[in-house]
C-alpha positions as CSV (number, residue, x, y, z in Angstrom):
1,M,122.6,-123.8,87.8
2,I,125.2,-123.7,90.6
3,D,126.8,-120.6,89.1
4,N,123.3,-118.9,88.8
5,L,122.6,-119.7,92.4
6,K,125.9,-118.4,93.6
7,G,125.3,-115.1,91.7
8,L,121.8,-115.0,93.2
9,N,123.1,-115.5,96.6
10,N,125.7,-112.7,96.1
11,I,122.9,-110.3,95.1
12,A,120.8,-111.1,98.1
13,G,123.7,-111.0,100.5
14,L,124.8,-107.6,99.2
15,S,121.3,-106.2,99.6
16,S,121.1,-107.5,103.1
17,I,124.5,-105.9,104.0
18,N,123.5,-102.6,102.4
19,S,120.3,-102.5,104.4
20,L,122.0,-103.4,107.6
21,G,124.5,-100.7,107.0
22,G,121.7,-98.1,107.1
23,C,121.9,-96.8,103.5
24,K,120.6,-93.2,103.5
25,C,119.4,-93.3,99.9
26,N,116.0,-91.8,99.3
27,S,115.0,-94.9,97.3
28,N,116.1,-97.4,100.0
29,S,112.6,-98.9,100.5
30,S,111.9,-99.1,96.7
31,A,115.4,-100.6,96.1
32,T,114.9,-103.2,98.8
33,S,111.5,-104.1,97.3
34,D,113.0,-104.4,93.8
35,V,115.8,-106.6,95.0
36,F,113.3,-108.8,96.9
37,N,111.2,-109.3,93.8
38,M,114.2,-109.9,91.6
39,V,115.7,-112.5,94.0
40,L,112.3,-114.2,94.4
41,E,111.8,-114.4,90.7
42,N,115.2,-115.9,90.2
43,L,114.8,-118.3,93.1
44,L,111.6,-119.7,91.7
45,K,113.3,-120.1,88.3
46,A,116.2,-121.9,90.0
47,M,113.8,-124.2,91.8
48,R,112.1,-125.1,88.5
49,E,115.5,-125.9,87.0
50,Q,116.2,-128.0,90.1
51,K,113.3,-130.3,89.2
52,Q,115.1,-131.1,86.0
53,R,118.6,-131.5,87.4
54,E,119.2,-133.7,90.4
55,A,123.0,-133.5,90.3
56,N,125.0,-132.0,93.2
57,K,122.0,-132.1,95.5
58,S,123.8,-131.2,98.7
59,E,125.5,-128.2,97.2
60,N,122.2,-126.9,95.8
61,I,120.5,-127.3,99.1
62,E,123.2,-125.4,100.9
63,L,123.0,-122.5,98.4
64,F,119.2,-122.5,98.6
65,N,119.5,-122.1,102.4
66,N,122.0,-119.3,102.0
67,V,119.7,-117.4,99.6
68,L,116.6,-117.9,101.9
69,G,118.7,-116.7,104.9
70,N,119.5,-113.5,103.1
71,F,115.8,-113.2,102.1
72,N,114.9,-113.2,105.8
73,N,117.6,-110.5,106.5
74,I,116.2,-108.3,103.8
75,I,112.6,-108.6,105.0
76,S,113.6,-108.1,108.7
77,V,115.7,-105.0,108.0
78,N,113.1,-103.5,105.7
79,N,110.4,-103.8,108.4
80,E,112.6,-102.4,111.1
81,S,113.7,-99.5,108.9
82,L,110.1,-98.1,108.6
83,N,109.7,-94.8,110.3
84,K,106.6,-93.8,112.4
85,D,104.6,-92.4,109.5
86,E,105.3,-95.5,107.4
87,K,104.3,-97.8,110.2
88,I,101.0,-95.9,110.6
89,A,100.4,-95.9,106.9
90,V,100.9,-99.7,106.7
91,A,98.7,-100.3,109.8
92,I,95.9,-98.1,108.3
93,D,96.0,-100.0,105.0
94,K,96.0,-103.3,106.7
95,A,93.0,-102.5,109.0
96,S,91.1,-100.8,106.2
97,A,91.4,-104.0,104.1
98,K,90.5,-106.3,107.0
99,Y,87.4,-104.4,108.2
100,G,86.3,-102.7,105.0
101,V,86.6,-99.2,106.5
102,D,87.7,-96.3,104.2
103,A,91.4,-95.6,104.9
104,N,90.7,-91.9,104.6
105,L,88.1,-92.1,107.3
106,I,90.7,-93.8,109.5
107,R,93.2,-91.1,108.9
108,A,90.6,-88.4,109.6
109,I,89.8,-90.0,113.0
110,I,93.4,-90.3,113.9
111,K,94.0,-86.7,112.9
112,A,91.2,-85.5,115.1
113,E,91.9,-87.8,118.0
114,S,95.7,-87.6,118.4
115,N,97.1,-85.7,115.4
116,F,99.1,-88.9,114.6
117,N,100.9,-89.1,118.0
118,P,101.1,-92.8,119.0
119,N,101.9,-91.8,122.6
120,A,98.9,-89.5,123.1
121,V,97.0,-89.9,126.4
122,S,94.0,-87.8,127.2
123,S,93.0,-86.4,130.6
124,A,90.2,-89.0,130.5
125,G,92.6,-91.8,130.0
126,A,92.0,-92.5,126.3
127,M,95.2,-93.7,124.7
128,G,97.1,-93.9,121.5
129,L,96.5,-92.9,117.9
130,M,92.8,-93.5,118.0
131,Q,92.3,-92.6,121.7
132,I,90.8,-95.8,122.9
133,M,89.5,-96.0,126.5
134,P,91.0,-98.7,128.8
135,A,87.5,-100.2,129.3
136,N,87.5,-101.2,125.6
137,F,91.0,-102.7,125.5
138,K,90.0,-106.3,126.3
139,S,87.0,-106.5,123.9
140,L,89.2,-105.0,121.1
141,G,92.1,-107.4,121.7
142,I,94.5,-104.6,122.8
143,T,97.3,-105.5,125.2
144,D,99.6,-102.5,124.3
145,P,97.4,-99.4,123.6
146,L,100.5,-97.4,122.5
147,S,101.4,-99.9,119.8
148,I,100.7,-98.4,116.4
149,E,99.5,-101.6,115.0
150,Q,97.3,-102.7,118.0
151,N,95.8,-99.2,118.5
152,I,94.8,-98.8,114.8
153,E,93.6,-102.4,114.6
154,G,91.4,-101.9,117.7
155,G,90.2,-98.5,116.7
156,V,89.2,-99.5,113.2
157,R,87.4,-102.6,114.6
158,H,85.6,-100.2,117.0
159,I,84.4,-97.8,114.4
160,K,83.4,-100.7,112.1
161,Q,81.1,-101.9,114.9
162,Y,79.4,-98.5,114.9
163,L,79.2,-98.3,111.1
164,D,77.5,-101.6,111.1
165,R,75.2,-100.6,113.9
166,Y,74.1,-97.4,112.1
167,N,73.9,-99.0,108.6
168,G,77.0,-97.2,107.3
169,N,76.0,-93.8,108.5
170,V,79.5,-92.3,109.1
171,E,78.3,-89.3,111.2
172,M,76.2,-91.5,113.5
173,A,79.1,-93.9,113.9
174,L,81.4,-91.0,114.8
175,M,78.8,-89.8,117.3
176,A,78.9,-93.2,119.0
177,Y,82.7,-93.4,118.8
178,N,83.1,-90.1,120.6
179,G,80.0,-89.8,122.8
180,G,79.1,-93.5,123.3
181,P,76.1,-95.4,121.9
182,G,74.5,-95.6,125.4
183,R,74.4,-91.9,125.7
184,M,72.9,-91.6,122.2
185,V,70.1,-94.0,123.3
186,S,69.5,-92.3,126.6
187,R,69.3,-88.8,124.9
188,G,67.0,-90.0,122.1
189,V,69.5,-89.5,119.3
190,T,68.1,-91.3,116.3
191,S,69.5,-89.3,113.4
192,V,72.3,-86.9,112.6
193,N,69.9,-84.1,113.1
194,D,69.8,-85.0,116.8
195,I,73.4,-84.2,117.4
196,Y,72.5,-81.1,119.4
197,K,71.3,-83.5,122.1
198,M,74.9,-84.8,122.5
199,P,77.7,-83.1,124.6
200,K,79.4,-80.1,123.1
201,E,82.5,-82.1,122.6
202,T,80.7,-84.6,120.4
203,Q,78.9,-81.7,118.5
204,N,82.3,-80.3,117.7
205,Y,84.0,-83.7,117.1
206,V,81.7,-85.0,114.3
207,P,82.0,-82.1,111.9
208,K,85.7,-81.8,112.6
209,V,86.3,-85.4,111.6
210,M,84.0,-85.0,108.6
211,K,85.9,-82.0,107.5
212,Y,89.2,-83.9,107.6
213,Y,87.6,-86.9,105.9
214,R,86.2,-84.8,103.0
215,G,89.5,-83.0,102.6
216,I,91.8,-86.0,102.4
């Protein structure tokens, strides 16, 4: 078992070193994931064997700690190595799963709002990928509006509120996201057919997002 653990530790250590060295291989993320899965599988196997063999406890514990330390290096480097597009994709999938909002709808909103620019700031003060207004930061739990993760989390939470409010009607939710639900009420907007009552910006915004949404 000791020899197996030593070999396992060498594999994990080499993977960590390669990641830290900034490997330019196209399959870097996939390779890292494969190594992680392989090392995890072997670690669990080693732990099962450990239950049957209690000899040389101190040496085994030290080796376990070394392997786990290399695990942490692999995970940390893998996360840090994600580029902007990958971080956006991960954040979209996470928020989509959390709030039950179609990932393609999220992408369509981001495309229309900021064209995937995390640092976008509008003349009205809306910020980030999903162009969230400062007045909504607190209620959406946003402390850093230019953070990819926080902005997408907050934006998806926001559109989910409108989807629930309008019984899943995407176009009505988009009208509220862009023009505000208060304006919709004050202008007597009760269906998609009433979109002409909204500002020109909203009249253009809704079909624009829907076009992206249907085309993704």
